[in-house]
PyMOL commands that place a pseudoatom at each C-alpha (Angstrom):
pseudoatom trace, name=CA, resn=MET, resi=1, chain=A, elem=C, hetatm=0, pos=[181.123, 92.423, -129.780]
pseudoatom trace, name=CA, resn=HIS, resi=2, chain=A, elem=C, hetatm=0, pos=[184.286, 92.436, -130.522]
pseudoatom trace, name=CA, resn=GLY, resi=3, chain=A, elem=C, hetatm=0, pos=[184.844, 91.475, -134.770]
pseudoatom trace, name=CA, resn=PHE, resi=4, chain=A, elem=C, hetatm=0, pos=[187.404, 89.453, -135.873]
pseudoatom trace, name=CA, resn=THR, resi=5, chain=A, elem=C, hetatm=0, pos=[189.417, 90.028, -139.321]
pseudoatom trace, name=CA, resn=LYS, resi=6, chain=A, elem=C, hetatm=0, pos=[191.881, 88.420, -141.370]
pseudoatom trace, name=CA, resn=VAL, resi=7, chain=A, elem=C, hetatm=0, pos=[195.103, 90.130, -142.495]
pseudoatom trace, name=CA, resn=LYS, resi=8, chain=A, elem=C, hetatm=0, pos=[197.877, 87.182, -142.092]
pseudoatom trace, name=CA, resn=GLY, resi=9, chain=A, elem=C, hetatm=0, pos=[196.550, 85.784, -139.321]
pseudoatom trace, name=CA, resn=LEU, resi=10, chain=A, elem=C, hetatm=0, pos=[193.986, 86.439, -136.186]
pseudoatom trace, name=CA, resn=SER, resi=11, chain=A, elem=C, hetatm=0, pos=[193.372, 90.095, -135.917]
pseudoatom trace, name=CA, resn=CYS, resi=12, chain=A, elem=C, hetatm=0, pos=[190.779, 92.020, -134.064]
pseudoatom trace, name=CA, resn=ASP, resi=13, chain=A, elem=C, hetatm=0, pos=[187.999, 95.057, -134.579]
pseudoatom trace, name=CA, resn=ILE, resi=14, chain=A, elem=C, hetatm=0, pos=[187.678, 96.537, -131.544]
pseudoatom trace, name=CA, resn=ASN, resi=15, chain=A, elem=C, hetatm=0, pos=[185.640, 99.675, -133.421]
pseudoatom trace, name=CA, resn=HIS, resi=16, chain=A, elem=C, hetatm=0, pos=[181.967, 98.254, -132.490]
pseudoatom trace, name=CA, resn=ALA, resi=17, chain=A, elem=C, hetatm=0, pos=[183.271, 97.984, -128.922]
pseudoatom trace, name=CA, resn=MET, resi=18, chain=A, elem=C, hetatm=0, pos=[184.053, 101.612, -128.965]
pseudoatom trace, name=CA, resn=ARG, resi=19, chain=A, elem=C, hetatm=0, pos=[181.489, 102.950, -130.201]
pseudoatom trace, name=CA, resn=LYS, resi=20, chain=A, elem=C, hetatm=0, pos=[178.792, 100.927, -127.919]
pseudoatom trace, name=CA, resn=PHE, resi=21, chain=A, elem=C, hetatm=0, pos=[180.872, 102.634, -125.193]
pseudoatom trace, name=CA, resn=TYR, resi=22, chain=A, elem=C, hetatm=0, pos=[180.636, 105.925, -126.118]
pseudoatom trace, name=CA, resn=ALA, resi=23, chain=A, elem=C, hetatm=0, pos=[177.108, 105.566, -126.898]
pseudoatom trace, name=CA, resn=SER, resi=24, chain=A, elem=C, hetatm=0, pos=[176.449, 104.513, -123.159]
pseudoatom trace, name=CA, resn=ALA, resi=25, chain=A, elem=C, hetatm=0, pos=[179.124, 106.349, -121.584]
pseudoatom trace, name=CA, resn=ASN, resi=26, chain=A, elem=C, hetatm=0, pos=[177.083, 109.567, -123.342]
pseudoatom trace, name=CA, resn=SER, resi=27, chain=A, elem=C, hetatm=0, pos=[174.219, 108.516, -121.958]
pseudoatom trace, name=CA, resn=ASN, resi=28, chain=A, elem=C, hetatm=0, pos=[174.225, 108.636, -118.577]
pseudoatom trace, name=CA, resn=ALA, resi=29, chain=A, elem=C, hetatm=0, pos=[174.351, 112.605, -118.771]
pseudoatom trace, name=CA, resn=GLY, resi=30, chain=A, elem=C, hetatm=0, pos=[171.823, 114.354, -116.805]
pseudoatom trace, name=CA, resn=SER, resi=31, chain=A, elem=C, hetatm=0, pos=[171.854, 116.334, -113.406]
pseudoatom trace, name=CA, resn=VAL, resi=32, chain=A, elem=C, hetatm=0, pos=[173.510, 113.835, -110.945]
pseudoatom trace, name=CA, resn=SER, resi=33, chain=A, elem=C, hetatm=0, pos=[176.992, 114.357, -109.040]
pseudoatom trace, name=CA, resn=GLU, resi=34, chain=A, elem=C, hetatm=0, pos=[179.828, 113.961, -110.833]
pseudoatom trace, name=CA, resn=ILE, resi=35, chain=A, elem=C, hetatm=0, pos=[180.734, 110.742, -108.554]
pseudoatom trace, name=CA, resn=THR, resi=36, chain=A, elem=C, hetatm=0, pos=[177.448, 109.337, -109.603]
pseudoatom trace, name=CA, resn=LYS, resi=37, chain=A, elem=C, hetatm=0, pos=[178.295, 109.637, -113.005]
pseudoatom trace, name=CA, resn=PHE, resi=38, chain=A, elem=C, hetatm=0, pos=[181.442, 108.009, -112.331]
pseudoatom trace, name=CA, resn=TYR, resi=39, chain=A, elem=C, hetatm=0, pos=[180.154, 105.400, -110.679]
pseudoatom trace, name=CA, resn=LEU, resi=40, chain=A, elem=C, hetatm=0, pos=[177.485, 104.666, -113.572]
pseudoatom trace, name=CA, resn=LEU, resi=41, chain=A, elem=C, hetatm=0, pos=[180.748, 105.072, -116.045]
pseudoatom trace, name=CA, resn=GLU, resi=42, chain=A, elem=C, hetatm=0, pos=[182.679, 102.142, -114.300]
pseudoatom trace, name=CA, resn=SER, resi=43, chain=A, elem=C, hetatm=0, pos=[179.858, 99.900, -113.562]
pseudoatom trace, name=CA, resn=TYR, resi=44, chain=A, elem=C, hetatm=0, pos=[178.314, 99.911, -116.921]
pseudoatom trace, name=CA, resn=CYS, resi=45, chain=A, elem=C, hetatm=0, pos=[180.042, 101.110, -119.633]
pseudoatom trace, name=CA, resn=LEU, resi=46, chain=A, elem=C, hetatm=0, pos=[183.579, 100.247, -119.020]
pseudoatom trace, name=CA, resn=LEU, resi=47, chain=A, elem=C, hetatm=0, pos=[181.910, 96.551, -118.980]
pseudoatom trace, name=CA, resn=ILE, resi=48, chain=A, elem=C, hetatm=0, pos=[181.163, 97.181, -122.462]
pseudoatom trace, name=CA, resn=LEU, resi=49, chain=A, elem=C, hetatm=0, pos=[184.390, 98.262, -123.358]
pseudoatom trace, name=CA, resn=THR, resi=50, chain=A, elem=C, hetatm=0, pos=[186.063, 95.642, -121.926]
pseudoatom trace, name=CA, resn=TYR, resi=51, chain=A, elem=C, hetatm=0, pos=[184.414, 92.503, -122.249]
pseudoatom trace, name=CA, resn=ALA, resi=52, chain=A, elem=C, hetatm=0, pos=[186.077, 89.573, -123.327]
pseudoatom trace, name=CA, resn=LEU, resi=53, chain=A, elem=C, hetatm=0, pos=[189.227, 91.141, -123.609]
pseudoatom trace, name=CA, resn=GLU, resi=54, chain=A, elem=C, hetatm=0, pos=[191.451, 88.998, -122.127]
pseudoatom trace, name=CA, resn=GLY, resi=55, chain=A, elem=C, hetatm=0, pos=[190.864, 86.328, -124.983]
pseudoatom trace, name=CA, resn=LEU, resi=56, chain=A, elem=C, hetatm=0, pos=[191.057, 88.756, -127.466]
pseudoatom trace, name=CA, resn=PRO, resi=57, chain=A, elem=C, hetatm=0, pos=[195.339, 89.124, -129.433]
pseudoatom trace, name=CA, resn=LEU, resi=58, chain=A, elem=C, hetatm=0, pos=[195.131, 93.098, -129.066]
pseudoatom trace, name=CA, resn=LYS, resi=59, chain=A, elem=C, hetatm=0, pos=[198.311, 95.051, -130.623]
pseudoatom trace, name=CA, resn=ARG, resi=60, chain=A, elem=C, hetatm=0, pos=[199.382, 97.770, -128.261]
pseudoatom trace, name=CA, resn=LYS, resi=61, chain=A, elem=C, hetatm=0, pos=[197.938, 100.479, -130.061]
pseudoatom trace, name=CA, resn=GLN, resi=62, chain=A, elem=C, hetatm=0, pos=[194.414, 99.091, -129.645]
pseudoatom trace, name=CA, resn=ILE, resi=63, chain=A, elem=C, hetatm=0, pos=[194.783, 98.898, -126.489]
pseudoatom trace, name=CA, resn=GLY, resi=64, chain=A, elem=C, hetatm=0, pos=[195.927, 102.590, -126.139]
pseudoatom trace, name=CA, resn=HIS, resi=65, chain=A, elem=C, hetatm=0, pos=[192.713, 103.018, -128.453]
pseudoatom trace, name=CA, resn=LEU, resi=66, chain=A, elem=C, hetatm=0, pos=[190.509, 101.523, -125.495]
pseudoatom trace, name=CA, resn=ASN, resi=67, chain=A, elem=C, hetatm=0, pos=[192.662, 103.746, -122.598]
pseudoatom trace, name=CA, resn=THR, resi=68, chain=A, elem=C, hetatm=0, pos=[191.964, 106.570, -125.014]
pseudoatom trace, name=CA, resn=CYS, resi=69, chain=A, elem=C, hetatm=0, pos=[188.230, 105.652, -124.860]
pseudoatom trace, name=CA, resn=TRP, resi=70, chain=A, elem=C, hetatm=0, pos=[188.019, 105.248, -120.875]
pseudoatom trace, name=CA, resn=ASN, resi=71, chain=A, elem=C, hetatm=0, pos=[190.496, 108.899, -120.598]
pseudoatom trace, name=CA, resn=ASN, resi=72, chain=A, elem=C, hetatm=0, pos=[188.035, 110.619, -122.867]
pseudoatom trace, name=CA, resn=ALA, resi=73, chain=A, elem=C, hetatm=0, pos=[184.823, 109.300, -121.209]
pseudoatom trace, name=CA, resn=TYR, resi=74, chain=A, elem=C, hetatm=0, pos=[186.656, 110.686, -117.635]
pseudoatom trace, name=CA, resn=ARG, resi=75, chain=A, elem=C, hetatm=0, pos=[188.017, 113.873, -118.771]
pseudoatom trace, name=CA, resn=LYS, resi=76, chain=A, elem=C, hetatm=0, pos=[183.886, 114.469, -120.074]
pseudoatom trace, name=CA, resn=ILE, resi=77, chain=A, elem=C, hetatm=0, pos=[182.241, 114.018, -116.596]
pseudoatom trace, name=CA, resn=PHE, resi=78, chain=A, elem=C, hetatm=0, pos=[184.836, 115.859, -114.730]
pseudoatom trace, name=CA, resn=ARG, resi=79, chain=A, elem=C, hetatm=0, pos=[185.361, 118.501, -117.408]
pseudoatom trace, name=CA, resn=MET, resi=80, chain=A, elem=C, hetatm=0, pos=[188.869, 118.263, -117.648]
pseudoatom trace, name=CA, resn=LYS, resi=81, chain=A, elem=C, hetatm=0, pos=[191.074, 119.293, -120.682]
pseudoatom trace, name=CA, resn=LYS, resi=82, chain=A, elem=C, hetatm=0, pos=[193.088, 116.979, -122.716]
for i in range(1, 82): cmd.bond("trace and resi %d" % i, "trace and resi %d" % (i + 1))
show_as sticks, trace
zoom trace
């Protein structure tokens, strides 16, 4: 769940969602294929990261952080370097 903070208007704290995403993305390890891991990541973990985002007042920097979360999980599955 995304938390709200008040600093000169309405803003959003996405850290909780990012932590939950990383926890779920890291838990789908095992001896399954890369494609299966990617399918699980897209089917379950991505939902945690993007839940209700369309209704939140996110800044570009926050969107960048969410994108970085996704990219990091993708890189981990396919063993890619940054």
